[in-house]
C-alpha positions as a printed Julia matrix, in Angstrom:
73×3 Matrix{Float64}:
  22.58    0.76   12.21
  19.55    3.02   12.09
  16.17    1.72   13.14
  13.56    1.65   10.39
  10.22    3.16   11.25
   7.3     0.76   11.26
   3.51    0.98   11.39
   0.76   -1.47   12.28
  -2.1    -2.56   10.04
  -4.61   -0.02   11.45
  -2.07    2.8    10.98
  -1.41    1.67    7.39
  -5.18    1.66    6.8
  -5.38    5.29    7.89
  -2.48    6.27    5.65
  -3.7     4.46    2.54
  -7.48    4.57    2.92
  -7.63    0.8     2.32
  -9.35   -1.82    4.49
  -7.5    -3.96    7.03
  -8.08   -7.05    4.89
  -6.5    -5.36    1.86
  -3.45   -4.29    3.86
  -3.05   -7.78    5.33
  -3.3    -9.29    1.84
  -0.62   -6.86    0.59
   1.64   -7.94    3.46
   1.05  -11.61    2.73
   1.71  -11.31   -1.0
   4.77   -9.09   -0.59
   3.3    -5.9    -2.06
   4.11   -4.25    1.27
   7.41   -5.0     2.96
   6.37   -6.38    6.34
   7.01   -9.08    8.88
   4.81  -10.84   11.38
   5.2   -10.91   15.15
   2.77  -13.5    16.44
  -0.52  -12.59   14.79
   0.41   -8.94   14.18
   1.81   -7.55   10.93
   4.51   -4.91   11.29
   4.93   -2.87    8.11
   7.82   -0.63    7.13
   6.58    2.94    6.73
   8.76    3.48    3.66
   6.96    0.56    2.01
   3.58    2.15    2.77
   4.77    5.45    1.26
   5.95    3.63   -1.87
   2.56    1.87   -2.1
   0.69    5.17   -1.85
   2.92    6.71   -4.52
   2.37    3.74   -6.85
  -1.41    3.81   -6.33
  -1.57    7.53   -7.14
   0.47    6.97  -10.31
  -1.76    4.07  -11.39
  -4.94    6.09  -10.83
  -3.62    9.05  -12.83
  -2.52    6.81  -15.69
  -5.96    5.19  -15.89
  -7.7     8.58  -15.77
  -5.7     9.93  -18.71
  -6.09    6.69  -20.68
  -9.85    6.99  -20.24
  -9.79   10.55  -21.55
  -7.83    9.45  -24.63
 -10.36    6.67  -25.29
  -7.81    3.9   -24.68
  -9.63    2.48  -21.7
 -13.33    1.95  -21.2
 -14.61    1.78  -17.65
């Protein structure tokens, strides 16, 4: 069995540009695949990469919708 790479909340914050509270909320709600050891969240790096990819896709979709007049900011 191969070991999955993990990151901590501060490392995930650096990677995503989000606040610690946002990352913790994502862990709690299951948006990020993570587990808790004591009071510390341990997050799978692959989950963080998937989150970043999804955020970039969402931002691009909203930008193009705005240009087409489908979305008003």
